[in-house]
Each structure stands twice: as structure tokens, then as C-alpha cells.
C-alpha positions in Angstrom: 23.5 -19.6 -12.7 25.9 -16.8 -11.5 27.5 -17.0 -8.1 27.2 -14.0 -6.0 29.8 -12.7 -3.5 28.6 -11.0 -0.2 31.1 -9.4 2.2 30.2 -8.9 5.8 31.9 -5.9 7.4 30.4 -6.6 10.8 29.3 -9.7 12.6 25.9 -10.7 11.2 23.7 -13.2 12.9 24.2 -16.7 11.4 20.4 -17.0 11.2 20.3 -14.3 8.7 23.2 -15.6 6.7 21.3 -18.9 6.2 19.2 -17.0 3.6 22.2 -17.2 1.2 22.3 -20.6 -0.6 25.9 -21.9 -0.3 25.7 -23.1 -3.9 25.0 -19.6 -5.2 26.8 -17.4 -2.7 30.2 -16.8 -1.2 29.7 -15.0 2.1 32.3 -13.7 4.6 34.3 -10.9 5.8 37.3 -11.6 3.5 35.2 -12.0 0.3 36.9 -10.1 -2.5 35.1 -8.1 -5.3 31.8 -8.4 -3.5 28.5 -7.8 -5.3 26.9 -6.8 -1.9 28.0 -5.5 1.5 26.3 -6.3 4.8 27.0 -3.9 7.6 25.8 -2.9 11.1 27.9 -0.1 12.4 30.8 -0.2 10.0 31.7 3.3 8.8 31.8 3.4 5.0 32.5 7.1 4.7 36.3 6.6 4.6 36.3 3.1 3.2 37.4 2.4 -0.4 34.3 0.9 -2.0 35.1 -1.9 -4.5 33.8 -1.2 -8.0 31.9 -4.5 -8.0 29.5 -3.5 -5.2 25.9 -3.3 -6.5 23.9 -3.1 -3.2 24.5 -2.4 0.5 22.4 -3.9 3.3 22.3 -2.3 6.7 21.2 -4.7 9.5 19.4 -1.9 11.4 17.8 1.3 10.7 20.2 4.2 11.0 22.4 4.9 8.0 24.6 7.8 9.3 27.7 5.6 8.8 26.9 5.1 5.1 27.5 7.8 2.4 24.0 7.5 0.9 24.2 10.6 -1.5 27.4 9.3 -3.0 26.1 5.8 -3.4 22.9 7.2 -5.1 25.1 8.9 -7.7 26.7 5.5 -8.4 23.3 3.8 -8.7 23.8 1.7 -5.5 20.7 1.0 -3.4 21.1 1.1 0.4 18.7 -1.3 2.1 17.9 -1.1 5.8 15.5 -3.0 8.2 12.7 -0.7 9.5 10.6 -2.5 12.0 12.9 -5.5 12.6 14.1 -4.1 15.9 10.8 -2.3 16.7 9.8 -4.6 19.6 13.2 -4.4 21.3 13.0 -0.6 21.3 9.4 -0.6 22.4 10.2 -2.7 25.4 13.2 -0.5 26.3 11.1 2.7 26.1 8.5 1.2 28.4 11.3 0.2 30.8 12.5 3.8 30.6 9.1 5.2 31.4 9.0 2.9 34.5 12.5 3.8 35.5 11.8 7.5 35.4 8.4 7.4 37.0 9.3 5.1 39.9 13.0 6.3 40.3 14.1 2.7 39.9 17.7 3.6 38.9 18.2 5.7 42.0 16.5 3.2 44.3 18.6 0.4 43.0 21.8 2.4 43.4 20.7 3.4 47.0 20.0 -0.2 48.0 23.2 -1.5 46.5 25.3 0.8 48.8 24.0 -0.7 52.1 26.8 -2.1 54.3 24.6 -3.3 57.2 24.8 -7.0 58.0 21.9 -7.2 60.4 18.6 -7.9 58.6 16.5 -6.1 61.3 18.6 -3.0 61.0 18.4 -3.1 57.2 14.7 -3.4 57.2 14.4 -0.4 59.6 16.6 1.8 57.4 14.6 0.7 54.3 11.3 1.6 55.8 12.4 4.9 57.2 14.0 6.1 53.9 11.8 4.7 51.1 9.7 7.8 50.9 12.4 9.6 48.9 11.7 7.2 46.0 7.9 7.7 45.9 6.9 7.9 42.3 3.9 8.0 40.0 2.0 5.4 38.0 1.7 5.2 34.3 -2.0 4.3 34.5 -4.1 7.4 33.7 -1.2 9.5 32.5 -0.8 10.9 29.0 1.9 9.6 26.6 2.8 11.7 23.6 4.4 9.7 20.8 6.3 11.8 18.2 6.8 9.7 15.1 4.3 6.9 14.3 6.6 4.5 12.4 7.0 0.9 13.3 8.4 1.7 16.7 6.1 4.5 17.5 3.0 2.6 16.7 4.1 -0.4 18.9 4.8 2.0 21.8 1.5 3.8 21.4 -0.5 0.5 21.3 1.3 -0.9 24.3 0.7 2.3 26.3 -3.0 2.0 25.5 -2.9 -1.5 27.1 -1.3 0.1 30.1 -4.4 2.3 30.5 -2.6 5.4 29.4 -4.1 8.2 27.3 -2.0 8.3 24.1 -1.6 11.2 21.6 0.5 10.6 18.5 1.9 13.0 16.0 3.3 12.1 12.6 2.5 14.3 9.5 4.1 11.6 7.2 2.5 8.5 8.6 2.1 5.6 6.2 -1.1 3.9 5.4 0.3 0.6 6.7 1.3 2.1 10.0 -2.1 3.8 10.2 -3.8 0.4 9.9 -1.8 -1.0 12.8 -2.4 2.0 15.1 -5.0 1.4 17.9 -8.1 3.5 17.3 -7.8 4.6 20.9 -4.7 6.7 20.0 -5.6 10.3 19.5 -3.8 11.8 16.5 -2.6 15.4 16.8 -2.4 17.9 14.0 0.7 19.7 15.3 3.6 19.0 17.6 2.5 21.6 20.2 -0.8 19.7 20.7 1.3 16.8 22.1 3.8 18.9 24.1 1.2 20.8 26.0 -0.7 17.7 27.1 1.7 14.9 27.6 3.1 13.7 30.9 5.6 11.6 29.0 6.9 12.4 25.5 8.8 9.8 23.5 10.4 10.7 20.2 10.9 8.3 17.2 11.9 10.2 14.2 15.0 10.0 11.9 17.7 12.7 12.3 17.7 15.1 9.5 17.7 18.9 8.9 14.1 19.2 10.0 14.4 17.1 13.2 17.9 18.3 14.3 17.2 20.0 17.7 13.5 19.3 17.3 13.5 19.6 21.1 15.0 22.9 21.8 14.4 25.8 24.2 11.2 26.8 22.5 9.6 23.3 22.2 10.6 22.3 25.7 9.2 25.5 27.1 5.8 24.3 25.6 5.9 21.1 27.4 3.8 20.3 30.4 5.5 21.2 33.7 7.2 18.1 35.2 7.0 16.1 32.0 9.4 13.3 31.3 11.2 13.2 27.9 12.4 10.0 26.3 14.7 9.9 23.4 15.6 6.5 21.8 15.9 7.8 18.3 19.0 10.0 17.8 21.1 12.1 20.2 21.0 15.4 18.4 17.2 15.5 18.1 17.4 17.0 21.6 19.5 20.2 22.1 21.7 19.6 25.1 22.0 23.1 26.6 18.3 23.7 26.4 17.7 20.3 28.0 20.0 21.1 30.9 18.3 24.3 31.5 14.8 22.7 31.4 15.9 20.1 34.0 17.5 22.8 36.2 14.3 24.8 36.1 12.3 21.7 36.8 10.3 22.2 33.6 11.3 18.6 32.9 11.3 16.0 35.6 13.6 13.6 33.9 15.3 12.8 30.6 15.7 9.2 29.5 17.9 8.4 26.5 20.0 5.8 24.8 22.9 8.1 24.1 25.5 8.9 26.9 26.6 12.5 26.7 29.4 13.9 28.7 27.5 17.1 29.3 24.7 15.1 31.0 27.1 12.9 33.0 26.0 12.3 36.6 23.0 14.6 36.3 20.5 13.1 38.8 17.6 13.7 36.5 19.1 12.0 33.5 18.9 8.3 32.8 21.4 7.6 30.0 21.7 4.0 28.6 24.6 2.8 26.5 22.8 2.6 23.1 21.1 -0.7 23.7 17.8 0.0 22.1 18.2 -2.8 19.5 20.6 -4.9 21.5 18.6 -8.1 22.0 19.2 -11.5 20.4 15.8 -11.4 18.8 16.3 -8.0 17.2 19.7 -8.8 15.8 18.4 -12.0 14.3 15.3 -10.2 12.9 17.5 -7.5 11.3 19.9 -10.0 9.8 17.2 -12.2 8.4 15.3 -9.2 6.9 18.4 -7.6 5.3 19.7 -10.9 4.0 16.4 -11.7 2.3 16.2 -8.3 0.7 19.8 -8.3 -0.6 19.2 -11.7 -2.0 16.1 -10.7 -3.8 17.8 -7.7 -5.2 20.7 -9.7 -6.6 18.5 -12.6 -7.9 15.3 -10.7 -8.9 16.2 -7.0 -9.1 13.6 -6.2 -6.4 14.1 -3.3 -4.1 12.6 -3.3 -0.7 13.3 -1.0 2.3 15.7 1.2 0.5 16.6 4.6 1.9 17.5 6.1 -1.5 15.6 4.0 -4.1 11.9 3.4 -4.7 10.4 0.1 -3.7 10.1 -2.0 -6.9 9.0 -5.6 -7.5 8.0 -7.4 -10.7 6.8 -11.0 -11.0 9.3 -13.0 -12.8 8.5 -14.2 -16.4 10.4 -16.6 -18.7 12.2 -13.7 -20.1 15.7 -12.2 -19.6 15.7 -9.5 -16.9 17.4 -6.1 -16.9 17.6 -3.6 -14.0 18.3 0.0 -15.1 19.0 3.0 -12.7 18.8 6.5 -14.3 18.3 10.1 -13.5 14.6 10.9 -13.0 14.2 13.1 -16.1 11.7 12.9 -19.0 12.1 10.5 -22.0 14.3 7.9 -20.3 11.9 5.0 -20.6 11.3 5.9 -24.3 15.0 5.9 -25.0 15.6 2.5 -23.3 12.6 1.0 -25.2 14.1 2.4 -28.5 17.3 0.7 -27.9 15.7 -2.6 -27.2 13.3 -2.2 -30.2 16.2 -1.5 -32.6 17.7 -4.8 -31.5 14.5 -6.7 -32.1 14.0 -7.3 -28.4 10.4 -7.5 -27.2 9.5 -6.3 -23.7 7.4 -9.0 -22.0 6.8 -7.0 -18.8 8.2 -3.8 -17.2 7.9 -1.6 -14.2 9.3 1.9 -13.6 9.3 3.9 -10.4 11.1 7.0 -9.2 12.2 8.5 -6.0 13.6 12.0 -5.8 16.4 12.3 -8.5 16.5 8.6 -9.2 14.4 6.2 -11.3 14.6 2.5 -11.4 13.2 0.2 -14.2 12.9 -3.6 -14.1 12.1 -5.2 -17.4 12.0 -8.7 -19.0 12.7 -9.2 -22.7 12.2 -12.2 -24.9 15.8 -12.8 -25.9 19.2 -12.5 -24.3 20.7 -9.0 -24.3 24.0 -8.9 -26.2 27.0 -7.0 -24.9 26.5 -4.5 -27.8 22.9 -3.7 -26.8 23.9 -3.6 -23.1 26.6 -1.0 -23.9 24.1 1.0 -25.9 21.7 1.2 -23.0 24.5 2.1 -20.6 25.6 4.9 -22.9 22.2 6.7 -22.9 22.7 10.1 -21.2 21.2 9.9 -17.8 21.6 6.1 -17.3 23.6 5.5 -14.2 23.8 1.7 -14.1 22.5 -1.3 -16.1 22.5 -4.8 -14.7 21.7 -8.2 -15.9 19.6 -9.9 -13.2 19.7 -13.6 -12.5 
């Protein structure tokens, strides 16, 4: 059996690394000529990628530090871990709602500045000044959830249990997430339906061309007066200048986010946390376990799960010899691959082919070992990006 090399460019939870059998894997940050890279926040944009790399695993969701388009051209899947940190983010969003609605950050800061040493005097001051921190309850309020992925669904369901009215919006919601969503969550057909009704709006969408500055002057003007906006997704989903104006005009009561921004520094109506959405022991372990298992299954079985640039592909293993082929998603590719195998008297036992965008990925088992000559013929087919013997 081949021995695989996995290089860790960030600290990865030991619980996740246990997925790699020591007899089949060399794992560590000094591993040379790695077959796989495991990263968290390591920036690969300016890093010289070894030619040996076949897959990259991101222990987390965001891939802005990974040059995905270039890796796609090289036939390298990028795997991430959607849902592994969902509970951690859910709990922090709920905490953010409570901090904003009950002014907990200001109240804590106020109490922490007391210098009185007499308990009676302290109690008198507290009772005479606490009205400035009067807030509102979550119960009975309307929460708008933009993006009903793993995180958004968990938040929506939790808010239902807090006796909130919940409206969700996600035009690209998956069937799996729809199954998990509480039937008490109302699904909107347009973003504006949520903005005009919600007392709290929390956003959980990826950052791309469509969501960059999704919350701008126009969309914030549509929000309910005095609403609270929470952003635990990505900083640039919210336009800073428009946000500052909405806060100054009291259109928004508060902005809660996980991304410190100098322009928002010391604004009394902003609660900015230091990007700790997934910073729990449990979330880090979940992400590490999930990415390690998926990288292992790619190396040993050719399976692709949770990829940001490849289709999800799995094929039950037979007694045959397995090949994984990445190619441009153009007509006649499977026929050409089959012809090369047929001319070499290799019989296909089982096969699956799926595509995503400009890429297609084929897993197939044949009845005899694939010689180097046949391997090179397949690699030479115009449009084939990468061919790999699996296992």
C-alpha cells in the first residue's frame, strides 16, 4: 500500500489528525513533497505549491486565503468543513442578540469602572443609574435570517425555541437544510420581505460578487426603524459608510459583528468581536475531524466531499483497480477515456462521472492494473487535467 504525506501548515487539532493511520501516513508541518495540505488560516496565495500536492483541506469554511481558481486549473480539489463550526457560530449570534438587546457590553463596562468601596453606596448608585441600560426582550420579536445554510438553519431553529417569530431567506437553499429547518420558520421570497419586518437581521452568506455590500445604503434604508443588524459571515457583506450613516440616523439601533473595523472603532452602537465565531474547542475539533476524514477518503478512495470547486463524488469500491480523472467539462471526454481503456483490453467494472462548472471528475474501476503506457495515453487526451491511481 502507498504511504501518503500530509503537511499541516497550521496547528490542526490532534483529534482530527488521529484519522490518519500512522502506518499509511506521514503527517506534520515539515513533511516534504506532500500529497495533501491541511490549513486553517494559512495564506496560500503567495506560497510556492509543491508539484506533489493532490488535495487541499481547509479546517473551516472560508477559502479567501486559498487560490481556488488556480487550483481548479491544476485539477486540485479544495475541501472545507461546512457545518462543523455551525453550533459555535449559532451560540455566538444568540449571545450577540442578547448583548445588543440588553446593552450587556455597556452595562458590564459601566459596572467595571466603579471605585466605591462601600457596599451601601454602590447599591444606591446602581439602583439610581440602571435605567440607562433598559433593553428589550427577544421573546415576541422578529428575527430575519439571510442565508439558510448549516449555520442559518441552526440559528433560525434556536430562535423559534426562544419564542421569536423567524423569517428566513435563501434562494439557493439545499434540500438537506430544508429538511432540518423548523416548519415554524416563515420563508421569504425576496430579501426586502425580511428587511421590512425584522427587528433583528442576521446574515450568513458567503462573500462573492453578489453578496459584496449586500447591506448597503439602499437595503439598510428598507430595514425596520431601530433594527439590529448582526454580521458573523464576512466583513465586506456590509458597506461601512452606509452602516455608519444608518447608525447616526438611528435607522439601525446596533450593529454586532465579528470583524473589528477601524472606521467603527469606539462607536457606541457597534459591538465588534475579534473574529471568534468558530473559536471553541469543540468547533476546532469538529473541523479537524471532518477535514481529515475527507482528505483521507480522497487519497485512499478518490471520493470528493465538501469541495468548493469540484462536484461531490463517491463510488463504492470494487475488487478492481481505481483511477480518478479530472478534465474540462466538455463533450466526448468520457468516450475518449473509455476508448483508451478499451484499446488496452481493460474492462470498466464500475464508473461515475459528475461535473461542476468547467470541471468534470470521473472515478472508475477497471479489471486489470493500468500500465504506465495506458496512464500516459489517458493523461495526453486533450482536456484531461489530471489522472491519478487511487489506493
